[in-house]
C-alpha positions, 0 to 999 in steps of 0.5 A, a space after each residue: 549516475 544522473 539521478 534526475 535523468 533516471 527518474 525522468 526515464 523511469 517515470 516517463 516525465 520531462 527532465 525539468 519536471 523531475 528536477 523541480 520535484 526533487 528540488 521541492 522535496 529537498 526543500 521540505 515540501 510535502 507531496 500533497 502541497 507540491 501536487 496542489 500548489 506547485 503545479 507551475 514548477 512540476 508541470 502538474 505532476 499528480 500526487 501518485 507520480 510524486 510519491 513514486 518519484 519520492 520513493 525512487 529518489 530515496 532508493 537511488 540515493 541509497 544506491 549511490 551511497 552504497 556504491 561509495 561505501 563499497 568503493 571505499 572499502 575495496 580501495 582500503 584493501 588495495 584491490 580497487 581497479 579502474 575497471 572494477 570502479 567503473 562497473 560499480 558506478 554503472 550498476 543499476 541495482 543494489 543486487 548488482 553492487 552486492 555481486 561486484 562487492 562479494 569477493 571483497 566482503 568480509 566473510 565468516 570463516 569458510 572452507 576456502 579460507 581454511 584452505 588458504 591458511 593451509 597454504 593451498 592457494 598456489 595449487 588452486 591458482 595452478 589448476 585455474 591456469 590449466 597448466 598442470 603437466 601431471 595428474 592433479 593428485 600428484 601435483 597436490 602431493 607437493 603441498 602435503 604438510 603435517 605442520 600446516 595440517 594437510 595430511 595427504 594429497 587428497 586433502 590438499 586437492 580438496 582444499 584447492 577445489 574449495 578455493 576454486 569453488 568460492 572464486 567461481 561463486 564470487 564471480 559477478 558475471 556468472 551470478 548475473 547469468 545464473 540469476 537471469 536464466 533461473 528467473 526466466 526458465 526456473 519453476 516455482 514448486 510447492 508440495 504438501 508436508 502432509 498430503 493427508 492433512 486438509 488445509 486452505 492450501 490444498 490448491 498448492 499440495 501439488 503445484 508447479 509454475 514458471 517463476 516468471 509467471 507466478 502471480 503475486 497473490 500466489 507467491 504470498 499464499 505460498 509464503 504463508 503456507 510455508 510459514 504455517 508448516 503446510 507446504 515446502 516451497 523451492 525453486 527448480 533451476 535449469 541445472 543442466 544449462 547452468 553447468 554447461 554455461 559454467 563449464 564453457 566459461 571455466 574450462 578453456 583448455 581441454 587439459 586432461 589433468 585440470 578439466 575434470 577438477 575444474 568441472 567438479 569445482 564448478 558443480 560444487 560451487 553451483 550446488 553448494 554456494 550459488 544455487 541456495 543463494 540465488 534461490 533465496 534471492 529469487 524468492 525474496 525478489 518474488 515476495 518483494 514484487 508481490 508485496 509491492 503489488 499487494 500494497 499498491 492494491 491495498 492503497 487503491 482500495 483504501 483510497 476508494 473507501 476513504 473517498 466514499 461520499 458522506 451521507 449528510 443531513 441524517 440522524 443515524 442510528 449506529 448498530 453494533 450487532 452481537 448475541 450474548 452481550 446484546 446489540 449496542 446502539 448509538 444515536 448520532 445527529 447530523 453533525 456527528 454528536 452522540 445523542 443517546 446510547 442503549 443496549 437491546 437484546 433481540 438476538 439469541 440467547 435472550 431473544 427479546 424481540 418485541 421489547 427491542 422493537 419497542 425501544 427502537 420505535 421510541 428512539 426513531 420517534 424521539 430523535 427523528 432517525 432516518 437511517 440505520 447503520 448496521 455493522 456486518 459482523 457477528 449477529 448482523 444477519 439476525 439484526 437485519 431481519 429484525 430491522 426489516 420487520 420493524 420498518 414494515 411496522 412503522 410509517 417513518 421513512 427510515 432506511 438501513 445500510 450494512 456497513 463494513 465494521 472492520 476496524 471498529 473494535 480496534 478503534 473502540 478499544 484504543 486510547 483515542 476512543 477512550 479520550 473521545 468517549 471516556 464514559 462509554 464502554 467499547 460496545 458503545 464506542 463501536 456503535 458510534 463509529 459505525 454510525 459516523 463512518 456512514 456520515 463521514 467515512 474519511 473523518 471517522 476512518 482516519 482514527 483507525 490504523 489503515 491495516 485494520 480496515 480490511 480492504 487488502 490481501 495478506 496485509 499481515 504477511 508483508 513488510 509492515 514498514 512499507 505498508 504503513 508508509 504507503 497507507 499513510 501516504 494514501 490517507 494524507 492524499 485523501 484528507 488533503 484532496 477533501 480539505 478539513 474544517 479547521 473549527 470541527 476537525 479532530 486531532 486525528 484528522 488534522 494530523 494528516 494535513 500537509 505539514 501538520 504533525 501529531 503534536 501540532 494537531 493536538 495543539 490546534 485543537 487545544 488552541 481552538 478549545 481555549 480561544 474559540 473558533 478560528 476566524 482567520 487562517 493567519 491565526 494558525 501562526 499563533 498555535 504553538 510549534 506551527 511555524 511559517 513553513 508548516 503554515 505554508 504547507 497546511 494553510 490551503 487545506 484548512 477551511 474556515 466557514 463564515 470567517 473574516 475572509 471568504 477566501 479562507 473557506 476555499 482551497 485558494 492558498 493565502 499566497 494567492 489571495 492578492 491575485 484572487 482579490 485582484 481578479 475579482 476586482 477586475 471582473 467586478 466582484 466582491 470577495 463576499 460574493 464567493 461565500 454565497 455559493 460561488 461565482 458560476 461562469 467566472 471563467 468565461 469572463 476572463 478570455 485570454 488566461 495567459 494574458 490575465 495570469 501575466 497581469 496578476 503575476 501568477 502562472 496560468 495553471 494557478 489561475 485556472 485553479 483559482 477560478 475553479 475554486 471561486 466558481 465552486 468554493 470548497 468543492 468536495 471531490 467525494 460528491 462524484 463517487 457512487 452513493 451507498 445502497 440504502 435498503 428496506 428489505 432483506 434477502 438471504 443466501 438461500 433466496 439466490 438463484 443462478 441468473 438473478 441480476 442484482 445491484 451490489 457494492 464492491 467491498 474489496 478488490 484483490 489480484 484475482 477478482 473483487 468481492 461484492 456485497 449484494 445484501 445477503 451477508 456473504 460477499 460474492 466473488 466476481 473473478 477477474 475473468 467475469 468482469 469484462 469482455 475485454 482482457 484486463 491485467 488487474 481487476 482495478 482496471 474494471 472496478 474500485 472499492 465502493 463502486 455500485 455494480 450490476 452483477 448476475 448470480 452464476 452459482 451458490 454453494 450454501 455449504 461452503 458459503 460461496 457465491 460466484 458472480 459475473 459482471 458480464 450481463 
């Protein structure tokens, strides 16, 4: 198999692009580095395509390795033919290789094996050849042997039929056809184990749908219902068509002595051996596809969440709401430094509202708080009501935001949080996290396991290794798109920078604490365990503000400093001018980019990237994302009426719609059918996490706490 050609065709890219990307990956370059600094080689493949290429490259290489192992094993058995080797080499999937290997794979003791040990294989061969001139039972009588444990003709014939059934089951062509027709024409069926027992799976108590049409979120829901013992799930195959197909393949002569035996063996082979295996394979394939889709959606949601714009320049009051244990507050200045923490008890059972308001007013005046970040967990609604009352009583220009606190409790109880705030309890740490995730979502959310952030569906039911790998890739891409401040970034943030491991991230922080702030990117080479290769991978993503070289504050890679300085010199600028907010209009002075790139000794794509960075150094891509909605008043679910038009924030996107926060403590659902007038296959075609959208209320169910919304205004 030409792996490069396969990648080219699957990803719809040029052969040279696939070849260059594979070469760069094999040389140990990271995806963010290749995407940002090797555009000339790859033809500007983005990180999404590169990650897909990397994943498929691993699969195809594992496939080739599996083929070699299978061919080697069959050759050792002395059973490898030229035709079989060709079929294995041409197989495009692991399943196809497994089908071809099945007859030669070591098996546990089967009925067919036992029959062979009893000397019944010659009988099976004669029946398969369809050459019997007398009834099969009479033929079988010749194989009765007390010594071999064959008591009578019926037992001999049954053993021969077991051998035939296994041979039919091991036929790769038959399996491929049966798998395809079952996938195309089969039905996925679910039924309740106890129809009288209510559950969230009632939708599936009497459910049937074509296998090929079953959506991923329904597959995952069925799997969970089955695992929790509420449902029985099975695949209904077109059995009649399959048995007709096998009959046509196996019974080639209408020999009255062999045809009935072969048909019975084929039926037994299908029902006992093939059907259960094909059902497992189809269920597994559906689950794998559903998980892959869910992981992709989770990754996209996570990316949008991490790339939400930071709210700079505010002293923020982080509010972790609770009832019995009180609301934990943390005051955090504009740089993220914790100024104060306190616990108030405005909610039940203490209800110390006036005392709490007094404390809040003092905090607002003392620290000039301009924004309150409230977690959306338990007691959030009650806390919001008190905040709104407070804002009406003061003249200070304070607003509040309800933030998704998913993962805050996980972080606050973690070893990392204990190291960061050893004197704080978990509530105080949680309040700090709630404040900081508003100030800089990316820097704060990287401290939390992405699976705990709550922007996916069925994340606990899927392959955790695949999920973790994908989500880590998403976090890496986000961190490297934004870049990090080398002198302020935490170890948690630094470990996601291209080429930096957890150990090296900790070493960078330790070096900084011991030697003071970095003044030059080259100082990174003095950090223990950070060698030239790691420096090449990470340097462009590390920013130093006010350092010795103004280019260190940009995303221009050190390898291109010569070209950048030469460009500035040719156009009459000094590097120091870059630090003053950028050189706007620089690109217009170049004229012929191709000629200039040749003179500078760089590629044209690289030159354009250098110019874009010099014009706007350290540009934060998050600035283009919608800002959070700041509130000063509260609305409750009972205030909602059908027809009301509101602004809301998309909190989560799933296969069948999106949940939108409209400020009533219960996210409303916009079903995929209510998103746009045009047909869309997935909600991500219309919305992303963090989007600010206008929605209209369709209906409100107070009892079930459900809000239906539409974006079709």
